[in-house]
C-alpha positions as CSV (number, residue, x, y, z in Angstrom):
1,M,-7.0,58.4,19.7
2,L,-4.7,57.0,22.2
3,D,-2.1,59.4,23.4
4,L,-2.8,63.1,23.5
5,T,0.1,64.0,25.6
6,Q,1.6,67.3,24.6
7,N,5.2,66.0,24.2
8,R,4.7,64.1,21.0
9,P,7.1,65.3,18.3
10,D,5.9,67.6,15.5
11,L,4.7,65.6,12.5
12,P,6.3,66.1,9.1
13,P,4.4,68.9,7.3
14,E,2.9,66.5,4.7
15,I,1.4,64.3,7.5
16,A,0.4,67.2,9.7
17,R,-1.8,68.7,7.0
18,R,-3.9,65.5,6.7
19,R,-7.3,65.2,8.3
20,T,-8.9,61.8,8.1
21,F,-12.5,61.6,9.3
22,A,-15.8,59.8,8.8
23,I,-19.3,61.2,8.6
24,I,-21.8,59.5,10.8
25,S,-25.6,60.1,11.2
26,H,-29.0,58.6,11.3
27,P,-30.3,57.7,7.8
28,D,-31.7,60.7,5.9
29,A,-30.0,63.4,8.0
30,G,-28.2,64.5,4.8
31,K,-24.9,62.8,5.2
32,T,-24.3,61.9,1.5
33,T,-25.5,65.4,0.4
34,L,-22.9,66.9,2.8
35,T,-20.2,64.6,1.3
36,E,-21.1,65.9,-2.2
37,K,-20.7,69.5,-1.1
38,F,-17.3,68.7,0.5
39,L,-16.2,67.5,-2.9
40,L,-17.6,70.6,-4.5
41,Y,-15.7,72.9,-2.2
42,G,-12.6,70.8,-2.5
43,G,-12.7,71.3,-6.2
44,A,-13.1,67.5,-6.7
45,I,-16.3,67.8,-8.7
46,Q,-17.8,70.7,-10.7
47,M,-21.4,70.2,-9.8
48,A,-22.9,68.3,-6.8
49,G,-25.2,65.4,-7.4
50,Q,-28.5,64.7,-5.7
51,V,-29.2,61.5,-3.8
52,R,-32.5,60.9,-5.5
53,A,-31.7,62.4,-8.9
54,K,-34.5,63.2,-11.2
55,G,-34.0,63.0,-14.9
56,E,-30.7,64.7,-15.8
57,A,-29.8,65.8,-12.3
58,R,-26.5,64.3,-11.4
59,R,-26.2,61.2,-9.3
60,T,-24.1,61.5,-6.1
61,R,-20.6,60.3,-6.5
62,S,-20.3,58.4,-3.2
63,D,-23.3,56.1,-3.8
64,F,-22.0,53.9,-6.6
65,M,-23.8,50.6,-6.3
66,Q,-26.9,50.1,-8.4
67,M,-29.0,49.5,-5.3
68,E,-27.8,52.7,-3.7
69,K,-28.8,54.7,-6.7
70,D,-32.3,53.0,-6.8
71,R,-33.1,53.5,-3.2
72,G,-31.3,56.7,-2.4
73,I,-29.4,55.2,0.6
74,S,-25.8,54.4,1.2
75,V,-25.1,50.7,1.9
76,S,-21.3,50.7,1.7
77,A,-18.7,53.0,3.1
78,S,-16.8,54.9,0.4
79,A,-13.6,56.8,0.7
80,M,-12.6,60.1,-0.9
81,S,-9.4,62.1,-0.9
82,F,-9.2,65.8,-1.9
83,D,-7.4,69.0,-1.1
84,F,-9.1,72.0,0.7
85,G,-6.9,75.0,1.2
86,K,-3.7,73.9,2.8
87,F,-5.3,70.7,4.1
88,R,-5.6,67.2,2.6
89,F,-8.9,65.7,3.5
90,N,-9.5,61.9,3.6
91,L,-13.2,61.5,4.0
92,V,-15.1,58.2,4.6
93,D,-18.8,58.3,4.0
94,T,-20.5,55.6,6.0
95,P,-23.9,54.0,5.6
96,G,-26.4,55.5,8.1
97,H,-28.8,52.6,7.8
98,S,-28.6,50.4,11.0
99,D,-28.6,47.2,8.9
100,F,-25.1,48.2,7.8
101,S,-23.7,49.4,11.1
102,E,-20.9,46.9,11.2
103,D,-19.3,48.5,8.1
104,T,-19.5,51.8,10.0
105,Y,-18.0,50.5,13.2
106,R,-15.0,49.2,11.3
107,T,-14.7,52.4,9.4
108,L,-14.4,54.3,12.7
109,T,-11.3,52.3,13.5
110,A,-9.6,53.9,10.5
111,V,-10.3,57.6,11.1
112,D,-9.1,60.2,13.6
113,A,-12.3,62.2,14.0
114,A,-16.0,62.0,13.1
115,I,-18.5,64.6,11.7
116,M,-21.9,64.0,13.3
117,V,-24.7,65.2,11.1
118,I,-28.0,66.0,12.9
119,D,-31.4,66.8,11.3
120,G,-32.5,70.2,12.6
121,A,-36.1,69.0,12.9
122,K,-35.4,65.6,14.5
123,G,-32.4,66.1,16.7
124,V,-30.5,63.2,18.1
125,E,-32.0,59.9,16.6
126,S,-31.4,56.3,17.7
127,Q,-28.7,55.4,15.1
128,T,-26.8,58.7,15.8
129,Q,-26.7,57.7,19.5
130,K,-25.4,54.2,18.7
131,L,-22.6,55.5,16.5
132,F,-21.8,58.2,19.0
133,E,-21.2,55.4,21.6
134,V,-18.7,53.8,19.3
135,C,-16.9,57.2,18.9
136,R,-16.9,57.5,22.7
137,L,-15.3,54.1,23.2
138,R,-12.5,55.2,20.8
139,D,-12.3,58.8,22.3
140,L,-12.8,60.1,18.8
141,P,-13.1,63.9,18.5
142,I,-16.5,64.9,17.1
143,L,-17.6,67.9,15.2
144,T,-21.3,68.4,14.7
145,F,-23.2,69.8,11.8
146,C,-26.9,70.6,12.3
147,N,-28.4,70.2,8.8
148,K,-31.7,71.2,7.2
149,M,-32.0,74.6,8.9
150,D,-33.9,75.9,5.8
151,R,-36.8,73.6,6.8
152,E,-38.9,74.0,9.8
153,S,-36.6,73.0,12.6
154,R,-36.5,73.0,16.4
155,D,-35.3,75.8,18.6
156,T,-31.5,76.1,18.6
157,F,-31.2,75.8,22.3
158,D,-33.4,72.7,22.4
159,I,-31.2,71.0,19.8
160,I,-28.0,71.9,21.8
161,D,-29.6,70.7,25.1
162,E,-30.7,67.4,23.5
163,I,-27.1,66.7,22.3
164,Q,-25.7,67.6,25.7
165,E,-28.2,65.4,27.6
166,N,-28.4,62.4,25.3
167,L,-24.7,62.2,24.4
168,A,-23.2,63.6,27.6
169,I,-20.8,65.9,25.8
170,D,-20.3,69.6,26.1
171,V,-21.6,71.6,23.0
172,T,-20.2,74.9,22.0
173,P,-21.8,76.9,19.1
174,A,-19.3,77.7,16.3
175,S,-22.1,79.5,14.4
176,W,-25.6,80.7,15.2
177,P,-28.6,80.4,12.8
178,I,-30.5,83.6,11.8
179,G,-34.2,82.6,11.5
180,V,-35.5,79.1,10.9
181,G,-37.4,77.4,8.1
182,R,-38.6,79.9,5.5
183,D,-37.1,82.8,7.5
184,F,-33.6,81.1,7.6
185,I,-31.3,83.6,5.8
186,G,-27.9,82.4,7.1
187,C,-25.7,82.2,10.2
188,Y,-23.6,84.4,12.4
189,D,-20.1,82.9,12.5
190,M,-19.3,83.2,16.3
191,L,-15.6,82.2,15.9
192,N,-14.7,84.8,13.3
193,D,-17.4,87.4,13.8
194,R,-18.7,87.2,10.2
195,L,-22.1,87.2,8.7
196,E,-22.7,84.2,6.3
197,L,-25.7,84.7,4.0
198,M,-27.4,81.9,2.1
199,D,-28.3,82.1,-1.6
200,R,-31.4,80.1,-2.1
201,A,-31.4,80.6,-5.9
202,D,-28.2,78.7,-6.7
203,R,-27.6,75.6,-4.7
204,N,-24.0,75.2,-5.8
205,K,-23.0,78.7,-5.0
206,V,-20.7,79.4,-2.1
207,A,-22.4,81.6,0.6
208,E,-21.7,85.3,0.7
209,S,-19.5,86.2,3.7
210,I,-19.5,89.7,5.3
211,Q,-17.0,90.7,7.9
212,I,-18.7,92.6,10.7
213,D,-17.5,94.2,13.9
214,G,-19.6,92.5,16.6
215,L,-23.4,92.3,16.7
216,D,-23.8,96.0,17.3
217,D,-22.3,96.8,13.8
218,P,-24.7,99.0,11.9
219,K,-23.9,96.9,8.7
220,L,-26.1,94.1,10.2
221,A,-29.3,96.0,9.5
222,A,-28.4,96.2,5.8
223,H,-28.4,92.5,5.5
224,V,-30.8,91.1,8.2
225,P,-34.4,92.0,8.7
226,E,-34.9,94.1,11.9
227,H,-36.9,91.5,13.9
228,L,-34.2,88.8,13.2
229,V,-31.4,91.2,14.3
230,E,-33.0,91.6,17.7
231,Q,-33.6,87.9,18.1
232,L,-30.0,87.1,17.0
233,R,-28.4,89.6,19.5
234,E,-30.5,88.1,22.3
235,E,-29.8,84.5,21.5
236,V,-26.1,84.9,20.9
237,E,-25.7,86.8,24.2
238,M,-27.5,83.9,26.0
239,A,-25.4,81.3,24.2
240,R,-22.2,83.1,25.3
241,E,-23.3,83.2,28.9
242,L,-24.8,79.7,29.2
243,L,-22.6,77.6,26.9
244,P,-18.9,76.8,27.3
245,A,-16.4,78.6,25.1
246,L,-14.6,76.6,22.5
247,D,-11.6,74.7,24.0
248,P,-9.5,73.1,21.2
249,Q,-7.9,70.6,23.6
250,A,-11.3,69.5,25.0
251,V,-12.4,68.9,21.4
252,L,-9.3,66.8,20.6
253,E,-10.0,64.7,23.8
254,G,-13.6,64.1,22.7
255,H,-15.2,65.9,25.7
256,M,-16.6,68.8,23.6
257,T,-18.1,69.2,20.2
258,P,-18.4,72.5,18.3
259,I,-21.6,72.7,16.3
260,W,-22.2,74.5,13.0
261,F,-25.7,75.2,11.6
262,G,-26.5,75.1,7.9
263,S,-28.2,73.5,4.9
264,A,-26.1,71.0,3.0
265,I,-28.4,71.0,0.0
266,N,-28.1,74.8,-0.3
267,S,-24.3,74.6,0.1
268,F,-24.7,76.6,3.2
269,G,-22.6,76.3,6.4
270,V,-20.4,73.6,4.7
271,K,-17.4,75.8,4.1
272,E,-17.3,76.9,7.7
273,L,-17.5,73.3,8.8
274,M,-14.6,72.4,6.5
275,D,-12.6,75.3,7.9
276,G,-13.4,74.0,11.4
277,I,-12.2,70.5,10.5
278,G,-8.9,71.9,9.3
279,T,-8.5,74.1,12.4
280,Y,-9.9,71.9,15.2
281,G,-9.7,68.4,13.8
282,P,-6.8,66.2,14.8
283,E,-3.7,65.4,12.8
284,P,-3.1,61.7,12.1
285,Q,-2.9,59.9,15.4
286,P,-1.0,56.8,16.7
287,Q,-2.7,53.4,16.1
288,S,-3.0,50.8,18.7
289,A,-1.2,47.6,17.7
290,E,0.4,44.5,19.1
291,P,3.1,44.4,20.4
292,R,3.5,48.2,20.3
293,Q,1.6,51.3,19.2
294,I,2.4,52.7,15.8
295,A,3.2,56.5,15.6
296,P,2.5,58.4,12.4
297,E,5.9,60.1,12.3
298,E,7.8,56.8,12.1
299,T,9.8,56.6,8.9
300,K,8.9,53.0,8.2
301,V,5.6,52.5,6.3
302,S,2.8,50.6,7.9
303,G,-1.0,50.4,7.3
304,F,-4.0,48.2,8.0
305,V,-7.0,46.9,6.0
306,F,-10.3,48.1,7.5
307,K,-12.6,47.3,4.6
308,V,-12.6,45.1,1.5
309,Q,-14.9,45.9,-1.4
310,A,-15.5,43.2,-4.0
311,N,-16.5,43.9,-7.6
312,M,-16.3,47.7,-7.5
313,D,-15.7,47.4,-11.2
314,P,-18.1,44.6,-12.3
315,K,-16.2,44.1,-15.5
316,H,-13.1,43.0,-13.8
317,R,-14.2,40.8,-10.8
318,D,-11.7,42.9,-8.8
319,R,-11.4,43.3,-5.0
320,V,-10.0,46.4,-3.4
321,A,-8.7,46.4,0.1
322,F,-9.1,49.9,1.8
323,V,-5.9,50.5,3.7
324,R,-5.4,53.2,6.3
325,M,-1.7,54.3,6.3
326,A,-0.6,54.3,9.9
327,S,3.0,55.6,9.5
328,G,5.7,56.6,7.0
329,H,5.8,57.8,3.4
330,F,4.5,55.1,1.0
331,K,5.6,55.1,-2.6
332,R,4.1,53.1,-5.5
333,G,5.9,49.9,-6.2
334,M,7.1,49.4,-2.6
335,K,7.5,45.9,-1.2
336,L,5.6,45.5,2.0
337,T,5.3,42.5,4.3
338,H,1.9,41.0,4.7
339,V,2.1,40.2,8.4
340,R,-0.5,37.4,8.6
341,T,1.2,35.3,5.9
342,K,4.7,36.7,6.4
343,K,5.0,37.0,2.6
344,P,6.3,40.1,0.8
345,M,3.8,41.9,-1.4
346,A,4.7,44.4,-4.1
347,V,2.1,47.2,-4.1
348,S,2.4,48.2,-7.7
349,N,-1.0,49.7,-8.5
350,P,-2.4,51.3,-5.4
351,V,-5.4,53.7,-6.0
352,L,-6.7,56.9,-4.5
353,F,-10.5,57.1,-4.4
354,L,-13.2,59.5,-5.3
355,A,-15.9,57.0,-4.5
356,S,-15.9,54.5,-7.5
357,D,-13.6,56.7,-9.6
358,R,-10.0,56.1,-8.9
359,E,-6.6,57.2,-10.0
360,L,-3.1,55.6,-9.4
361,A,-1.6,56.7,-6.1
362,E,2.1,57.6,-6.7
363,E,2.6,58.2,-3.0
364,A,0.7,58.3,0.3
365,W,1.5,59.5,3.8
366,A,0.3,58.4,7.3
367,G,-3.4,59.3,7.6
368,D,-4.2,58.6,3.9
369,I,-6.6,55.9,2.7
370,I,-5.5,54.0,-0.4
371,G,-7.0,51.0,-2.2
372,I,-4.9,48.0,-3.0
373,P,-6.5,45.8,-5.7
374,N,-5.8,42.1,-4.9
375,H,-7.2,38.6,-5.6
376,G,-8.2,37.7,-2.1
377,Q,-4.8,37.9,-0.3
378,L,-5.9,40.9,1.8
379,R,-8.6,40.6,4.5
380,I,-10.1,42.9,7.0
381,G,-7.7,43.3,9.9
382,D,-4.6,42.5,7.9
383,T,-1.5,44.7,8.6
384,L,1.1,45.6,6.1
385,T,4.6,46.8,7.3
386,E,8.2,47.2,6.1
387,G,9.1,43.9,7.8
388,E,8.2,44.4,11.5
389,A,5.6,41.9,12.8
390,L,3.0,44.5,14.0
391,R,-0.7,43.7,14.1
392,V,-3.1,46.6,14.3
393,S,-5.8,45.7,16.9
394,G,-9.3,46.7,17.7
395,I,-11.1,46.0,14.5
396,P,-14.3,44.2,15.5
397,S,-16.4,41.5,13.9
398,F,-19.9,41.1,15.3
399,A,-22.1,38.0,15.7
400,P,-25.0,38.2,13.2
401,E,-28.5,38.7,14.5
402,L,-30.3,37.1,11.6
403,L,-29.5,33.7,10.1
404,Q,-30.9,32.1,6.9
405,S,-29.8,29.2,4.8
406,C,-28.7,30.0,1.2
407,R,-29.1,27.8,-1.9
408,A,-28.3,28.4,-5.5
409,G,-31.4,28.5,-7.8
410,D,-29.5,26.0,-10.0
411,P,-28.1,23.0,-8.0
412,M,-25.3,22.6,-10.6
413,K,-23.9,25.9,-9.5
414,A,-23.3,25.2,-5.8
415,K,-19.6,25.5,-6.3
416,H,-20.0,29.0,-7.9
417,L,-22.2,30.0,-4.9
418,E,-19.5,28.9,-2.5
419,K,-17.0,31.2,-4.2
420,A,-19.4,34.2,-4.3
421,L,-20.3,33.7,-0.6
422,M,-16.7,33.4,0.5
423,Q,-15.9,36.6,-1.4
424,F,-18.7,38.5,0.5
425,A,-17.6,37.0,3.8
426,E,-14.1,38.3,3.3
427,E,-15.5,41.7,2.3
428,G,-17.3,41.7,5.7
429,A,-20.7,42.1,4.0
430,A,-22.1,38.9,5.7
431,K,-21.0,36.0,7.8
432,V,-20.9,32.7,6.0
433,F,-21.1,29.5,8.0
434,K,-20.6,26.0,6.6
435,P,-22.5,23.6,8.9
436,A,-20.7,20.4,10.0
437,F,-23.9,18.5,9.1
438,G,-25.9,18.8,5.9
439,S,-25.2,20.7,2.7
440,G,-25.6,24.4,1.8
441,F,-24.5,27.5,3.7
442,I,-25.9,29.5,6.5
443,V,-25.6,33.3,6.0
444,G,-25.7,35.6,8.9
445,V,-26.3,39.4,8.8
446,V,-26.9,42.2,11.2
447,G,-30.0,43.6,9.5
448,A,-32.7,42.2,7.1
449,L,-31.9,44.6,4.3
450,Q,-28.5,43.0,3.9
451,F,-30.1,39.8,2.6
452,E,-31.7,41.8,-0.2
453,V,-28.4,43.6,-1.0
454,L,-26.6,40.2,-0.9
455,G,-29.1,38.5,-3.1
456,S,-29.1,41.3,-5.7
457,R,-25.3,41.5,-5.7
458,I,-24.8,37.8,-6.2
459,E,-27.2,37.9,-9.1
460,M,-25.7,41.0,-10.7
461,E,-22.1,40.3,-10.1
462,Y,-22.0,36.5,-10.5
463,G,-25.2,35.8,-12.6
464,L,-26.4,33.4,-9.9
465,P,-30.0,33.6,-8.8
466,V,-30.1,32.5,-5.1
467,R,-32.8,31.9,-2.5
468,F,-32.6,32.5,1.2
469,E,-34.7,30.3,3.4
470,G,-35.5,30.4,7.1
471,S,-33.0,28.6,9.4
472,Q,-33.7,26.8,12.6
473,F,-30.9,28.8,14.2
474,T,-31.3,32.3,15.6
475,S,-27.7,33.3,16.5
476,A,-24.1,32.3,16.3
477,R,-21.2,32.4,18.8
478,W,-17.5,31.9,18.2
479,V,-16.0,29.1,20.3
480,S,-12.7,29.5,22.1
481,G,-10.8,27.5,24.7
482,P,-8.0,24.9,24.9
483,K,-7.7,23.0,21.5
484,D,-8.7,19.5,22.9
485,A,-11.6,21.0,24.8
486,V,-12.9,22.7,21.6
487,E,-12.5,19.5,19.7
488,A,-14.4,17.4,22.3
489,F,-17.1,20.1,22.4
490,A,-17.5,20.1,18.6
491,D,-17.7,16.3,18.5
492,A,-20.5,16.3,21.2
493,N,-22.5,19.0,19.5
494,K,-22.1,18.3,15.8
495,Q,-25.6,19.4,14.8
496,H,-24.9,22.9,16.2
497,I,-21.3,23.3,14.8
498,A,-20.3,25.2,11.8
499,H,-17.1,26.9,10.5
500,D,-16.8,30.5,9.4
501,H,-14.8,31.6,6.3
502,D,-11.6,31.7,8.4
503,G,-12.1,28.1,9.5
504,D,-12.9,29.1,13.1
505,V,-15.4,27.0,15.0
506,V,-18.8,28.5,15.5
507,Y,-21.7,27.3,17.7
508,L,-25.1,27.9,16.1
509,T,-27.8,28.4,18.7
510,R,-31.6,28.2,18.7
511,L,-32.4,29.6,22.1
512,Q,-30.6,31.4,24.9
513,W,-31.0,28.1,26.7
514,D,-28.4,26.6,24.4
515,I,-25.8,29.2,25.4
516,D,-26.6,28.8,29.1
517,R,-26.3,25.0,28.8
518,V,-22.8,25.3,27.2
519,E,-21.7,27.7,29.9
520,R,-22.9,25.2,32.5
521,D,-21.7,21.9,31.0
522,Y,-18.4,23.1,29.4
523,P,-16.5,25.4,31.9
524,D,-13.4,25.4,29.6
525,I,-15.3,26.7,26.6
526,T,-16.0,30.4,26.0
527,L,-18.7,31.6,23.6
528,T,-18.2,35.1,22.3
529,A,-20.5,37.5,20.3
530,T,-17.6,39.4,18.8
531,K,-14.3,38.3,17.2
532,E,-11.4,40.6,16.8
533,M,-10.3,40.7,13.2
534,M,-6.6,40.2,13.6
535,A,-4.1,38.8,11.1
């Protein structure tokens, strides 16, 4: 979100109805379940799946890798597009596990808002806090959903206080829970003065909604037990006095978050949240780029790659680049310029996603997320335009925190391994470094679980058993500076030098002392822990 001045022109109706957002949370707060219910309400699926499906219970749609199904966690961000009322939702479900946070950080560059899911019993957890900081850096508007209210959860005021204190953001209740745990029967919709009642018997059923006239309406007593009515009146009165009223502009600027309460697994509170995204969520926003910002209402088409997923369809060795459309009205078959290589590219079979299901996209507007199948031409950070040399900026690549050397189980297949690793490096699933000395590759990741995922994917998708072994190096830094200084530095420190998959020089370190020594002895050289992924 860059420019929220009021004098921006009205967007064309097709663009204005789009809402592009990501769901962020700590693992196990119920993010993937919430995604499923969004698809259910949007009419995209007939029956919601469960993350850990038993027997014939359906699998979730957004977790499509074998490992995700086995473990019940999301390890890869997936995109989904569907209609809800008059709105077109583009939803990106991100991995909550901190070992995959880099995928999530990049995803946040491609959305206009974030839905923060919080577990009613646990409140704000560490990963939520980290992801929130990234949203804060980007001034993303945030809408909050407090999940699992049908289990024993904390006091509503405590949850709100914790969000306000830990995340330094104003919280305004959009709904108020009636009872908690076993007594939880539904919510009072504070924005529309409605009573929303939960049906525990049918998890796929939309909640019953009863219009009431304020909390003194005698109709309340017919639906809510007497002791809960008293408590509800008291709490809502306190909330209205103590907490700020909803200010749509403050929400768009990222200073205030409205909070809805519910239970995603019981389909409760989800529809109200979706209505809230439509009403209070931002329209597609301008994207920061070099040499100028890209506005969504521009007629020329532009978009950027924020994620590459290899082998989504294992039968076809395909790679799909996820592209966020930044401006214009894209039509299938258009020729776009690939800014990094300056070559034209005919986009003849773009796809729209419903996780791993896809259909051909005949058209797309600014704000949409489409997939472009390709054979390695597109990388994270690439920009596609109708000819103008624009480069979308701000897509980060982080230095890995864990390094291991990787070898093929069969030494004859070293070449195949190189190909597989390069593919994963371009996908952003790992950093791959080729040391200047010695054979083999050094693979760097953010979290240990990524080694497991990588090993199992190389074996499943390429039929190559691999082994990871400890490395003497503990971290990596990108080297920048004048060309001759970098070359002299690389010559003098050959045993520490490697190249990443883009060919950039990387300094592998064992101790902090190595980094301090470079800073002392080579004043012209800069070592950085992040690299901007720019074409």
